[in-house]
N, C-alpha and C positions, 0 to 999 in steps of 0.2 A: 504493499499500500503506501501511496506517495506522502510523504509528510506534509501536512499543510500547516502554515503558521496561521497565527490569528487573524491577520488581514485576508489571507487566502479563504480560511473558512467563512469569513463575513462576505467576502466578494461574491460567492456563488448562491446567495440566499435568494436572490432574485434574477429573472432570466434577463432582464433589462437594467441598463445603467441610467439613472436620473442624475443629471448635472445641473447646477444651478449657475447660471451666467448673470454677473452683475453688471448693469448698463448704468452709466451716469449721464442724468441729463443736467445740464447747467444753463443759469438764466444770469441776469445782470445782478441779482442779489444774493442768491443762494444755488447750491446743488444739491441733488437727491440722488438717492441709489433706487434703482429699480431692479428686482430680482425676477428672472424669468426662468422657470422650470422647463427643463428640456430633456425629454427621454431619447437616448441614444441607443440603438439597436445594433448589436454586432453584426447582424446579416445586412444591414443597410450599409455597413462600411467596408464590406468586401469587395474585391476587384470585380471587373466584368468578366464573363466567360471568354470572351476574345483574348482578354488579357491572359488569363490561365493557360489557353490553348497555344498561346505565342512563347511560352516558356520552354527552354531547354531543358533536358533532362537533369543537369546540374543545377539551373535555377529553380526547377520543380521542387527538388529536395530542400533547397534553401527557402522556398516560398512556403512550402508545409510548415516549417519550423518557424518562420516568421509569423504565419497566421497564427498559430498556437500562442506564440509571445503576445500579439496584439490582442486577442481574445481575452487573455487575462489582464492585459493593460487597460482594456475597455472596462472590464468590472472593478478594476482597483486603482487605476490611475486617478490622478486628482485632476488634472487636465486633459480632456478627452475631446479629439476632434469631433465635429459634427458630421463631417463628410471627408472621404478618402478617395480621391481620384486614381486611374491608372498611372498617372505620372507619379503621384505621391507614394504608391505601391512600389514603382519602379525605382524611386529614390529610396525607400525603406531597404529594398534588397540590395542597394549598393553600399549601405552602411555596414562597416567592418565589424562592429562590435554591438553588442545588446545595449550597452550605455549610449551609443550614438543613437540607435534607433528609438530609445527612449526619449532622448533630448530632441529628435526630430518631430517625434508625434507630438509631445508637448509645445513645440514650437509652432506646428499648424493648429493646435488648439488656440493658443493665445493670440495668434495672427487673426484667427477667425472671430474671437472675442473682440479684438480690437476694432476690426470691421462691422461688427454689428453694433458697437458702441458708437462708432462714426456716424453708421447709418440713423441710429436712433437720435443722435443729437441733431444731425442735418434735418429730419424729420420734424423735430420739435421747432427748430429755427424757422422750418418754411411755414408750419402751422401758426406761429407767432406774427410771422410777417403778413400772412394771409387775414389773421384777426386785425392786425393794424391798418392794413390797407382796406378792409371793410368798413372799419370806424371813420377812416379818412374819407371814403366814399360817400358815406352817410352824411357826414357833416358837408361835404362840398355840394351833395345834392339838395341839401337844406338852405344852400346861401352862404355858408361858412367857409373858412380858410382850410380846404382839405387838400394834402399833399400827397402826390403819387402820379403813377402813368395817367395821362389824359387830364390830369387836375393840375393845381398849382404846383410850380416846380421851383426848388432853391437853386440859385446860382452863385457863383463866387463873386468877390469884389471885382468889377471890371477895371477900377483904378489901381489894383495891385498888381504891378508886373515887376519883372526881374530888375528893371533900373531902379524903381523906387525902393524896392528890398535892398539893393546895394548901398543906395543913399542913407537909408536907416541904419544899416551896419556900421557904415562909415562914419556916421556922426557921433555913434557910440563910442568907437574907437578913438575919435578925436577929442571926446569928452573926457575919455580916461587920460589921454596924454596931456590935456589941460589940468587935470585933478592931480597930476602927479603920480600916477599908478605905477607900480614897478614894471620896467622893461625886461622882458624875457628874451635872452640871448641864446638862440638855437645855434650851438656850436656844431658846423659841418666839417670840421678838420679831418675826420677819419671816413666821410661817406666815400672817398675814391678809393679806398682800401677794403671795402666789404664786397661780399660776392652779389650776384644780381638778385638772388631771392631776398637776401636782408635788405638790400637796397630798396626793392619794392615794398617790403613790409614796412620799412621806416617811412618811405613816402607815404604810404597809405595812413600811418598813423599822423604824420604831419598835416595830412589832409583833415583828418579828424579833429586835430588840434584847432586848425583853422576854422573848421566849420562850427564847433563847439563855442569857441571864443566868440564869434559872431553872433552866435544865439544868445549869448549871455547879456543881461542888462547892464553888467559892468565888466565889459572885457577887459583884459590885459593888452599891453602893447607888445607885440611880438617881432623880432627882428632875426635874420639868419645873418650869422657871422662867419669868418675862416671859410668861404665858399670855395668850392674846387673851380676847376677849368670852367669856362663859359659853355663849351661843347657839352660836358658832362651834365652841368647844371639844367640846360635846355632840354637834353633828353629825359633827365629825372622829372623836371617839373611837368613835362607833358605825359609821361607814361604813369607816374605814380602819383604825384601832389595834385596835378589839376589847378583849377581856380585861376591861374596866371594865364590861361589859353581860352578863357570864357568870354561870353559877351559883357558888355558894359564893365570891364575890368577897371576902368579910369574912374568909375562912379563910387568907388569904395577905397579903404585904405588897407592894402595887403602888407604882410611883412616884407620889409626891405633886405636886400642882399647886398653882402659887403665881402670882399676878400680881406679885409682888416681883421684883426684880432679884436678881443672883446675890450682891451684897456685902449687900443688905438681908436676904436669906432666910438665908444662913449666918453673917452677921456681918463686920465688918471684921478680926477677929482671925484669921480662917481663912486659911492659907496657901493662896491660889487661884491657878490659872494657866487660861489660855485655849488651845485647840487651833486654830491657824490655818495652812493651807498656805503662806500668804503671809508669815508671820512671819520675823523676821530670826534670832531665837534657836533654837537647836535642843535639843530635850528628849532627854536621854541619861541613862543610869544607871538606879538604882532609883527607883521613884516614892514621892516624898517629900511630895508636895501633899496638902493635906487635901480640896481640891474641884478638879475638872478641868471646865472649862467646854467645852461643845460647841455650836456654832450649828446648828441644825436648817434647813439650806438647801442648795441645790444647789451653793452656793459659785461661782457663775458671776460675781458683781460684788464679791468680796472682803468679803462680809457679815460673816465671822468677825472678821476683822481690825478692821472698823470697831466691831462689837460690843465687843470686847476694849478698844479706845481710848475708847469711850463710857462703859464702866464702869470704866476706869483700873486695868485687870487685865493684867499681863504676859503676852503672846502668844508661844507656842512652835509651832514645826512638828516632824513627827515626823522621826526620823534616817533616813529612807529613803536618802538618797543615801550615807550611811556605810556601810549595810549590805547594800543591794539594787542591783543593775546592772538598771536599768529598761530595758526593751526599747521598749516603744512605749505610747502613749496618755497621758493626764495622770494625774499623780501625785496621785489621788483615790482615797480607799477609801470604800466604803459604810459607813455608820454601824453595820451589825453587825459587820463586819470590823474596823472601829476599836476598838469596845469590847472584841472579842476580843484584840486586840494589847495594849491596856491592861491587861486581865486577867491575860493570859500574862505580861506584863513585872512586873506587882505580885507574882504568885505565884512567879515565878522569881528575883526579886531584881534585876531589871534585863537579862535577857537578850533584848534588841531583836532581834538577828539572828534568833533562832529564831521569835519572836514574828511577825516582818514575813514571814519565808519561809513560814510555816504558814497566813497568812490573805491573802496577796496572790496573786491567780489566775496560774496558771504562763504565761498568755499574755503577761504583763508582764515575766517575768523572762529574763534572757539565759541560754541554754544554752551550756555550754562548747564544745558540738560544734555551735553554731549555723551556723558559716561552712562547715562540712563538709555539714550539712544543706541550707543554701542551694544550695551547688554540686550536689549529688544532685538536688535538687528542679528546679533549672535545667536540668541534662542531661536529666532525663525530659520536662521541658516542651518542649525543644528536639527531643527524639526523637520526641515526639507530634505537634508542628507539622510535622516533615520528613515523617513518615507521611501526614499529613492532606494535605500539599502534593502529594506523589507520587501519593497515590490521586485527588486532585481533578484533577492533570494527566492521568492515564491515563484516567479516565472522559470529560474534555473531549476528549481526543485520540481517543477511541473512539466517541463519541457526535455529533461534529461533522458537518455536512452535506457 
């Protein structure tokens, strides 16, 4: 007699397996879970007869064994697919081990569940849109302001165009210049040494820096210093940075480019500091510097600290360790995030804690409930592993010769 485990015995109490699928329907205010019970019959999941006839003798033996394994999986598995095509059966026969087959069947089940959830959400949205449209139609028929197809239409501001947007953005930068906001010196002296991939990535980050700076009500004043050759600069701007090749460029204030160093460009009298993650001194409190130097590199070779020493400028690192509990990964901020931090600190008068927490990815921050979450995750993982182990042992016991 074949030894049966506790789960194996429980599995064969009923000829059909009843699975529960949880579908989420979300609205603007809340989300609710909808449980749908669905009976999955093993016979309905078997392949077609044409597929069975097309198998060779070698595949036929493998198919018979796989079919027995799948039958037990249907009764005992936690995630069971609601349909199995001939292509799915072909893929099942190509799996090299039982564990691979179990993983593949669970993948099919979870994929089908996601599709059902997506269909349910789309249906809810369409139904909601239809209700709103009917309400608007009733209002329109009654002589009110009903909006929708063949009713009143909302249109954008015809006076808002790119030229006017550029004027508004440029006026903000000009206002910051008159107010004495710190100037950000983006140092490009290492740009000609990086490879094409890093050059493109840094260019994209500079594009985001300019874009987010324009979007701010209190933008900083950006400048590019230590620019490389004109030929390299034109290609880099056109392919990666953008902005300098668009329309109405003369209607705004874009960062200037200079081949001069920071001190030569701003003068020795300017209070200048340099940001480097490898510096000893910590930058804290309100921003009082006239110029803040930032080295445009990936920072793998301590380039920022070298550039600061070469220019004889005092280097500072951000006070991350004072205000943030770092969870994982290097303490490196992308340039758009770094400029956002400096902008928020300047406008808030030195609130580094809020500025850092607003601009550091949540995955780097330590949650106060992290230990409890790790315990729950570990418990769920051990439960899944135990269920998989019992399922595997039951299938091996039932199908061994």
